[in-house]
C-alpha positions as CSV (number, residue, x, y, z in Angstrom):
1,M,-0.1,0.1,0.0
2,R,2.8,2.4,0.9
3,Q,4.6,1.6,-2.3
4,F,1.5,2.4,-4.2
5,Q,1.1,5.6,-2.5
6,V,4.6,6.4,-3.2
7,R,4.3,5.5,-7.0
8,R,1.0,7.7,-7.1
9,G,3.0,10.6,-5.5
10,L,5.9,10.4,-7.8
11,R,3.5,10.3,-10.7
12,G,1.8,13.3,-9.2
13,L,5.1,15.0,-9.0
14,C,6.1,14.3,-12.5
15,K,2.7,15.5,-13.6
16,T,3.2,18.6,-11.8
17,L,6.7,19.4,-13.1
18,A,5.5,18.7,-16.8
19,L,3.0,21.0,-16.4
20,S,5.3,23.7,-14.9
21,A,7.6,23.0,-18.1
22,L,4.7,23.6,-20.4
23,L,3.5,26.8,-18.7
24,A,7.1,28.1,-18.7
25,A,7.4,27.2,-22.3
26,G,4.0,29.1,-22.9
27,L,5.1,32.2,-20.9
28,A,8.2,32.0,-23.0
29,Q,6.4,32.2,-26.2
30,A,3.8,34.7,-25.0
31,Q,3.8,38.1,-26.2
32,S,2.8,40.6,-23.7
33,G,2.1,44.0,-25.2
34,P,2.1,46.5,-26.7
35,V,5.4,46.1,-28.5
36,K,7.3,49.3,-29.4
37,L,9.3,49.4,-32.5
38,M,11.9,52.0,-32.4
39,V,13.0,54.1,-35.4
40,G,16.2,56.3,-35.2
41,F,14.8,58.9,-37.4
42,P,12.2,61.5,-37.6
43,P,8.5,61.0,-38.7
44,G,8.1,61.7,-42.6
45,G,11.3,59.7,-44.0
46,G,11.6,56.4,-45.7
47,T,12.5,54.5,-42.4
48,D,9.5,55.7,-40.7
49,A,7.4,55.0,-43.3
50,I,8.5,51.4,-43.6
51,A,8.3,50.8,-39.7
52,R,4.6,52.0,-40.0
53,I,3.8,49.7,-42.8
54,L,5.1,46.7,-40.8
55,A,3.9,47.8,-37.4
56,D,0.3,47.9,-38.8
57,K,0.5,44.1,-39.9
58,L,2.7,42.9,-37.2
59,K,-0.1,43.8,-34.6
60,D,-2.4,41.2,-36.2
61,Q,0.3,38.5,-36.3
62,L,1.5,39.1,-32.6
63,G,-2.0,39.8,-31.3
64,V,-0.9,43.0,-29.6
65,P,-0.6,46.8,-30.7
66,V,2.8,47.6,-32.4
67,L,3.6,51.2,-31.6
68,V,6.1,53.0,-33.8
69,D,8.4,55.0,-31.4
70,N,10.7,57.9,-33.1
71,K,13.7,58.3,-31.3
72,A,15.5,60.8,-33.6
73,G,19.1,61.8,-33.3
74,A,22.8,61.2,-33.7
75,G,22.1,58.9,-37.0
76,G,20.2,56.4,-34.8
77,Q,22.4,56.3,-31.9
78,I,20.0,57.5,-29.5
79,A,17.6,54.6,-30.6
80,A,20.2,52.2,-30.2
81,Q,21.2,53.1,-26.9
82,A,17.7,53.0,-25.9
83,L,17.4,49.5,-27.1
84,K,20.6,48.3,-25.3
85,A,18.9,49.6,-22.1
86,A,15.6,48.1,-22.7
87,P,14.3,44.8,-21.1
88,A,15.0,41.7,-23.1
89,D,11.4,40.6,-23.2
90,G,10.5,41.3,-26.9
91,N,8.5,44.3,-26.2
92,T,11.1,46.8,-27.4
93,L,12.5,46.2,-31.0
94,F,14.6,48.4,-33.1
95,L,13.9,48.6,-37.1
96,S,17.2,49.7,-38.4
97,H,19.2,50.0,-41.6
98,D,22.9,49.7,-41.9
99,H,24.0,53.0,-41.1
100,T,23.2,52.5,-37.0
101,I,24.1,49.0,-36.9
102,T,27.2,48.6,-39.0
103,I,28.5,52.1,-40.0
104,L,28.3,54.1,-36.8
105,P,30.4,51.4,-34.8
106,L,33.2,52.0,-37.6
107,V,33.1,55.9,-37.4
108,V,32.5,56.8,-33.7
109,K,34.9,56.0,-30.9
110,N,32.3,55.3,-28.5
111,P,28.8,55.1,-29.8
112,G,27.3,53.9,-26.6
113,Y,26.6,50.3,-27.8
114,D,28.2,47.3,-29.5
115,S,25.9,45.8,-31.9
116,A,27.2,42.0,-31.9
117,R,27.3,42.3,-28.1
118,D,24.5,44.4,-27.1
119,F,21.7,43.3,-29.9
120,V,20.3,40.1,-31.3
121,P,19.0,40.1,-34.9
122,V,15.3,39.1,-35.1
123,A,14.9,39.2,-39.0
124,G,16.0,41.1,-41.9
125,F,13.4,42.0,-44.5
126,A,15.0,43.8,-47.3
127,T,18.0,45.5,-49.1
128,F,17.9,48.9,-50.7
129,A,20.3,51.2,-52.7
130,N,21.5,54.5,-51.9
131,G,21.7,57.2,-54.9
132,L,22.5,60.8,-55.9
133,A,19.4,62.9,-56.7
134,V,19.4,66.5,-57.9
135,S,16.7,69.1,-56.8
136,G,14.3,70.9,-59.1
137,G,16.6,73.8,-59.2
138,T,18.9,72.2,-61.3
139,P,18.5,71.6,-65.2
140,A,20.4,68.2,-64.7
141,K,18.5,64.9,-65.7
142,T,21.6,62.9,-65.7
143,M,25.0,62.5,-63.9
144,A,27.0,64.0,-66.8
145,E,24.5,67.0,-66.8
146,Y,24.8,67.5,-63.1
147,V,28.7,67.5,-63.2
148,A,28.7,69.9,-66.3
149,W,26.1,72.1,-64.4
150,V,28.3,72.1,-61.2
151,Q,31.6,72.9,-63.3
152,K,30.0,76.0,-65.0
153,Q,27.5,77.3,-62.0
154,G,29.7,76.7,-59.2
155,A,33.1,76.5,-60.7
156,G,33.2,72.8,-59.7
157,K,32.0,73.2,-56.0
158,D,28.6,72.2,-54.5
159,T,26.9,71.3,-51.4
160,V,25.4,67.9,-51.2
161,G,22.9,66.9,-48.5
162,V,23.3,63.6,-46.5
163,P,20.9,62.2,-43.9
164,A,23.5,61.8,-41.4
165,P,27.1,62.6,-40.5
166,A,29.9,60.1,-41.2
167,S,27.1,58.0,-43.2
168,V,27.6,55.9,-46.4
169,P,25.9,58.8,-48.4
170,E,28.7,61.0,-46.8
171,F,31.5,58.9,-48.0
172,L,29.7,58.4,-51.3
173,V,29.9,62.4,-51.7
174,K,33.5,62.3,-51.3
175,V,34.1,59.4,-53.9
176,I,31.9,60.9,-56.3
177,G,33.7,64.3,-56.1
178,Q,37.1,62.5,-56.5
179,K,35.6,60.5,-59.5
180,Y,34.5,63.6,-61.3
181,K,37.4,66.1,-60.1
182,L,34.4,68.1,-58.2
183,D,34.8,69.8,-54.9
184,L,31.9,68.4,-53.2
185,Q,31.1,69.1,-49.7
186,A,28.6,66.9,-47.6
187,A,26.1,68.8,-45.4
188,P,24.9,66.1,-43.0
189,Y,21.3,66.5,-41.7
190,R,19.2,65.1,-38.8
191,G,17.4,62.5,-41.0
192,S,16.2,62.3,-44.6
193,A,13.1,64.3,-43.9
194,P,14.9,67.6,-43.4
195,M,17.3,66.9,-46.1
196,M,14.5,66.5,-48.5
197,A,12.7,69.8,-47.3
198,D,16.0,71.8,-48.1
199,M,15.9,69.8,-51.7
200,L,12.4,70.5,-52.5
201,G,13.0,74.3,-51.4
202,N,16.5,74.4,-53.6
203,Q,18.3,75.4,-50.6
204,I,20.6,72.6,-51.8
205,H,21.2,71.3,-55.3
206,A,21.6,67.4,-54.5
207,G,21.3,64.9,-52.0
208,V,22.7,61.4,-51.4
209,G,20.2,59.0,-49.7
210,S,18.3,56.0,-50.0
211,V,15.8,55.1,-52.9
212,P,12.9,54.7,-50.2
213,D,13.7,58.2,-49.0
214,F,13.7,59.8,-52.6
215,I,11.2,57.7,-54.4
216,E,7.9,59.4,-53.9
217,N,9.4,62.9,-54.9
218,Q,11.2,61.2,-57.9
219,K,7.7,60.0,-59.0
220,A,6.1,63.5,-58.6
221,G,9.1,64.9,-60.8
222,K,10.1,67.1,-57.8
223,I,13.7,65.6,-57.8
224,R,15.6,63.4,-60.3
225,M,17.9,60.6,-59.6
226,V,20.8,60.2,-61.4
227,A,22.6,57.1,-60.3
228,V,22.3,54.4,-57.6
229,L,24.3,51.9,-56.1
230,G,24.1,48.1,-56.7
231,S,25.0,45.7,-59.2
232,A,21.8,46.1,-61.3
233,R,19.1,48.9,-61.9
234,Q,16.5,49.2,-59.1
235,A,13.2,47.7,-60.1
236,A,11.4,50.9,-59.0
237,L,13.9,53.0,-61.1
238,P,14.6,51.2,-64.3
239,D,16.1,54.3,-66.2
240,V,18.3,55.1,-63.6
241,P,21.7,53.8,-64.1
242,T,24.2,52.3,-61.6
243,F,27.4,53.9,-60.4
244,A,29.0,50.9,-61.8
245,E,27.6,51.8,-65.1
246,L,29.2,55.3,-64.9
247,G,32.4,53.8,-64.0
248,L,32.5,54.2,-60.2
249,A,32.9,50.4,-59.3
250,G,33.2,48.9,-55.7
251,F,29.6,50.0,-54.3
252,E,27.7,46.8,-55.2
253,D,27.2,45.7,-51.9
254,L,23.7,46.7,-50.9
255,P,22.7,48.1,-47.4
256,Y,19.9,46.0,-45.4
257,Y,17.0,46.6,-43.3
258,G,16.4,44.4,-40.3
259,I,14.8,44.5,-36.7
260,F,16.7,44.0,-33.7
261,A,16.3,43.1,-30.0
262,P,18.1,43.6,-26.7
263,K,20.7,41.1,-26.2
264,G,19.4,38.2,-23.7
265,T,16.0,38.0,-25.5
266,P,15.0,34.4,-25.2
267,Q,15.2,32.5,-28.4
268,A,11.5,31.3,-28.4
269,T,10.7,34.9,-28.5
270,I,13.2,35.7,-31.2
271,D,11.8,32.8,-33.1
272,K,8.4,34.1,-32.9
273,L,9.1,37.7,-33.9
274,G,10.9,36.3,-36.7
275,N,8.0,34.1,-38.1
276,A,5.7,37.1,-37.6
277,V,8.0,39.3,-39.8
278,A,8.1,36.5,-42.3
279,K,4.4,36.3,-42.8
280,V,4.1,40.0,-42.8
281,I,6.3,40.7,-45.6
282,A,4.9,37.7,-47.4
283,L,1.5,39.4,-47.6
284,P,1.1,40.7,-51.3
285,E,-0.1,44.2,-50.2
286,V,3.1,44.6,-47.8
287,R,5.5,43.4,-50.7
288,E,3.7,45.5,-53.3
289,R,4.0,48.8,-51.0
290,L,7.8,47.9,-50.0
291,T,8.9,47.3,-53.3
292,A,7.2,50.7,-54.9
293,M,9.2,52.4,-52.2
294,G,12.5,51.0,-54.0
295,L,13.1,48.0,-51.7
296,S,14.3,44.4,-52.7
297,V,12.0,42.5,-50.4
298,G,13.5,39.3,-49.0
299,Y,13.4,37.3,-45.6
300,M,16.5,36.8,-43.6
301,T,16.5,34.6,-40.4
302,S,18.3,36.1,-37.4
303,A,21.4,33.9,-38.4
304,Q,21.3,35.1,-41.8
305,L,21.0,38.7,-40.9
306,A,23.9,38.4,-38.7
307,S,26.2,37.1,-41.4
308,R,24.8,39.8,-43.7
309,E,26.0,42.5,-41.0
310,Q,29.4,40.9,-40.6
311,A,30.0,41.0,-44.4
312,Y,28.8,44.4,-44.8
313,A,30.8,45.5,-41.9
314,K,34.2,44.0,-43.5
315,T,33.3,45.8,-46.8
316,W,32.8,49.2,-45.3
317,A,35.6,48.8,-42.9
318,R,38.1,48.7,-45.9
319,I,36.0,51.5,-47.8
320,I,36.3,53.7,-44.5
321,R,40.0,53.0,-43.9
322,D,41.1,53.7,-47.6
323,S,39.1,57.0,-47.4
324,G,41.5,58.1,-44.6
325,F,38.5,58.9,-42.4
326,K,39.5,58.7,-38.5
327,A,36.9,57.5,-35.9
328,Q,35.6,60.5,-33.9
């Protein structure tokens, strides 16, 4: 009788432990809300628009509100630092492109975070191209016409807007100037939206930024893109040549967009969030909207995004070193 009671007690204990394990697993998978999706740039820019498209559909996949939180400043550093300090519970995420994750740690001595140490990739969802656009205040419609206009109007000098200091666009301004023997000075802005405002107001004659930042005004005929990065022309801009076509090679590795979480976020949560991103970008309406903005939509797992970031960092570390730029 006593042996029976012991066995029954052990079975009960095993059931209790099993139930506890199941509950723990369920809690690990559960998504308490709302989810805050941080963006490191002001409202109105391309990254902000992308975040809002994804947030609107992620809420349906996760079953909780997904709120875009614009923490603008320092090229995304403020948002990145906020992510580092956030609880690792999956409720605070960071939608970012290459600048904050890869480039800033290469050009700033103490950015306040280490991407590899402090963040974990959730999922990548697109690549995109940077390009050079001219404002409506210039008659140029091609790169050659812009170069000729600068040589004639500005004696070879011009100021070119970029969305952030020490960014890929700023390095491109320098390389373009060297290629065409122009004295081009980069004018860093606090995001693409204020840069675009000055381009539309003809306060600056040209800007280098991402296709998503330029595409709507390009379609409206308010600015004109004259060249883009990449090994092939962009689907949204089939008439705009690549820099490689124009003889400026070495910029074929395209930047990326991804979502990141604080280091220490449970793998089950990362997997759930990544699966939600995969389902959202597979929606025809989402793919259509992102493609129209100039993105090449494609899902990357957490591991794939990490590998993509490492390869991109290696490429740009060399380019930045060769430019003579010193981390500040």
